[in-house]
C-alpha positions, 0 to 999 in steps of 0.5 A: 499499499502506497503512502501519502507524503505528508504521512511519511514525512510525519513518520520521518520526523519522530526520529529527527531533530525538528527545530523552529527557525527562530531557535535555529537562529539563536543555536546557530550563533551558539554553535559551530553550525551550517544552514543549508537550503536543500531546494534547487539552485532556481528556487534559491536565486528567487529568494533565500535566507541570509547566511545559508548555503544552497546544496540541493537535496540531490547532491547533499550526502556526496557535497556534504562528505567532501565539503563538511566531513566532520560527522559532529557538525551542527547541521540546520536543513531547511527548504520551503515547507519542510518536507524536502529537508525531512527527506535530507535529514534522514539521508544525511543521518543515514550516512553518519551525521550525528547533529542534524536538525530539520527547520519545519517553518515556511521559507519566509519565517526563515528568511526573518529569523536569519 
């Protein structure tokens, strides 16, 4: 039986660190961290939060292992709604990153917080 995407996301989030944009911005100031926008480059070019890096979800694991090989790095992931960021967080955890957070707010809230 196929599952609906909201159901899959809700299930995935049970095992992930979830955070609001405001809390992520505060935590980001106090820790060595990176904020990654996992949307596509064209989406990022249209509107992006300050101090974020664009690494599309499809390239995330490979790029992260190349650019940021520290498994304990605090990583905040976001997209426009939190859906792609949730799937991206699962992948980063799967390859061994231990401190991954999903920002689940809408993009406007993320832009405001950062």
